[in-house]
N, C-alpha and C positions, 0 to 999 in steps of 0.2 A: 568222428562218426558221420555217415551220410544221413542227411534228413530223410525220415522217413517220408512215403509217397501217400496218396490218397486210397491207393488200392491194398495199401499194407493194412487199412482201419480194420477189414474183415478177417485176415489172416491173423490179427492181434487178438481180435475178439474171440475168435475160435481157440487161441491159443490159452485166453485167460478164463476161458470157463471151467478148467481146472482150479481148483483152490489151491494146488500145492505150487502150481505156476504163478498164481496171483500172489501168493505168500513169497515167491522167488523175487518176482519183479517189484513187488513192494520193498522187499528188503534191498535189492540191488539200488533201487533209485534212492532210498533212504540211505543208504553207506556213501552213495555220491553226494548227495546234498549236505548230509552232514560233515562230510570234509571238503566241501566247496570243491569237489572233484578232482580232489588229490589223493584220497587213499587208494591203495590198489585192491582191486575186489578181485578174489579169485572162487570159480562156481565148479563144481563137481556135477556136470550136466552133458546130457548129450549133444552135440553139434547144432542138432535141429533146434534144439531149447534155448542154447546159446543166442542164434540167429534171431530168435522170436524176443529174447529178452531185449537183443538189441535194439530192435524195431520200438519195443515200448518205451525204452530210455530216449531213442531220438523223437519220439511223439510225445514224450512230456517235459522237453527242457527247450528252450529257445535255441535256433539253430548257432546261434556266435558260442553259446555254452557246450555245444558240442564239438568245436572244432577243439582238436587236438586229444579228445576222447577216443582212444582206440582200444579195438577188441581183436583178441587172437584166441584161437585154439591150439594148446601144445597137446603132445603127446608124453613129455618128462619135463624134468626141472622147471616146473611153474614157477618158482621163485626167480628164476632168471629171467622172465618175462619182463619187457618193457611196457606193455600194454597196460591200459588202464584198468580192462576187464579181461580176464584169463579164464578161458575154460579147459577143463580137464575130464576124461570120461576112460572108463575102463571097466571092462567087464568081468573083471577078476574079483572074487568073493571078498569083501572086506576091505576093498579099496577106498584109500582116502586121500585128500590133500596133506602136505605135511602140515604140523601144529602150526607152524609159525604163521600159516596162510590165516588162520583163525583170530590170531593176536594182533591189538592194536599196535600201529595205526592200520594194518592191514585187515580187509574183510573177506570171510569166508563162509561157504554157504555148501554144503552138501545135499543135492535134491534126493538121495536113496535114504539116507540116514535121518534126515530134517537136523543136521546139526549145523550150526551157523554161530558166528561172532556175536557173544552177548553184549558187548559193548555198542552194537548199531542200534540205535532207538527208531522205533517206528515214526516216522514224520508224518502230520495230517496232510502235506501235499501230495506224498506218495501215495497213501492209501487213497484221496481224493483222485488220483492221475488214473490208478490202477482200474479203480471202480468203473470211472468214466469211458475207460477204453474197453473195459470188459462188457460194457454194453454198447459199444460201438459207436462211443460218441468222440467225435475230435475234440482235441484241446486248442485247435487253431485260434481260435479267438481269443482264447487267454494267451497263448505265445506270441500274438501279434501285439497285444496289449504289453505284454514284458518289453518287446521291441520299442514300442511307443515311447514308453516310460524309461526307456535304456537301462534296463535291469542287468546288471555287469557280475553279480556273484549268487551263487546258490541263495545266501541269507535274504538278498535283496528279491529273488524270485517269491520266498517263502511269505516275506513282508507284505508283498502286493496280493498273495491268494490270500492272506489274511484279511486284507483290506476289501479285497473284490467279492470275495467268496465264504469267508469264516469270519466275519467280524468279531465273533466273542472270543476269537481267539489273539485278538489285538494288546499284546501284552503292552506295558509302559515300554521295555526297549524299542519294541517295533514299531509305535506311535512316534517316538522320539526322531527315529531313522526315516519314516514316511514324512515328517514334518522338515526334515532338514534337506530332503531331497526334492529340488524344484520341479521334476517330473511327476513326483507324486503327491504332493501338496494339495493343487488343485483337486484332485481326486477324493482325498480325505475329507476336504470341506464340502464336497458334493455327497458325502455320505452319512446320512442322520446317524447311523449306527456307529458309525466311527467318532462323530462328533460327541457323542455321547459317551463313548470311552474314554474321551479327552477329559470331558468332565467330570466322569466319575473318577479318574485318578488324581485330579487337581484337587477334589474335595478328600478323597482318602489323604493323600500326602499331607495336606494341609489339617486335617483333623488330627493326623499321629504329630506333627509337629506343634500343633496349638497343645495337645495332651503333655508333649515332653516338656513343651516350655513352662507350662501350668504347673508342672510337678517340680520343676526347678525352682520357681518362685515360691513355690509352697514350703519347701525344703529351706529356701532362703530365709523366710520369716520365724522359721523354727530353730535353724540351729544356726545362722550365721550365711550371708551370701559369699558362695563362691563365685569369685567374678570371671573367673575363666571358664567355670561351667555354664553360666549364664550367656557370656558372650559368644561361647561354641552354640549354644542353642538359638541364640540369635541370628548367628551366621547361616547355620543350616536350615533357618525359615526364610531368611532373603534369600537364599540359593533356588530353594522351590519355588517362591515367587517369581524369582527371573526366571527360571526355567518355563513357567507356565504362562 
């Protein structure tokens, strides 16, 4: 996929003034991120819309992630396409993509009928990126940060997005990945919101384990100690402490 150029920003903004185009672009970007750029995406759209969607995607992901992402417009046999994003268009009444295009692991979207694969989740970064581009704002600074942090996957991109722009979405698994990544750990340390999320998770985890352990000890005093159950609870508590 060819990186978007600065002059594309205005044409992308014009495209995304339509709510249907914003929905389409959000769907395509979500489908790609959800599958780490592996799921074939099939779109029933005019050629000019496919070109615009390609520019949206290129403007929303790091350049290295766009390598190997191919886009093609076909007039038949869309399922035989080797491209990551395949467009198809027909003026015939009732024309549609094959049903298989909508089934997992594929992702399909019909721009006329508003039919789309229901297994594709709308991802926060996709919503954010499309909203920014619709306002004519470039994502270049965030994508440069992705390169600086050596973001290698769609998951890591979403982790960094949460850290930098949506700390309320920093779930425990994301925090662990950010901590384990030497490139993102310093940025996590510099973020008061991210540090607070870490503290909240530690408190939550330890409170759960303490309650569980207290319940085990209480049952042990009343009905006789199950040694294995107690040791298991202690092991889990120690594991929580080790993690944090």
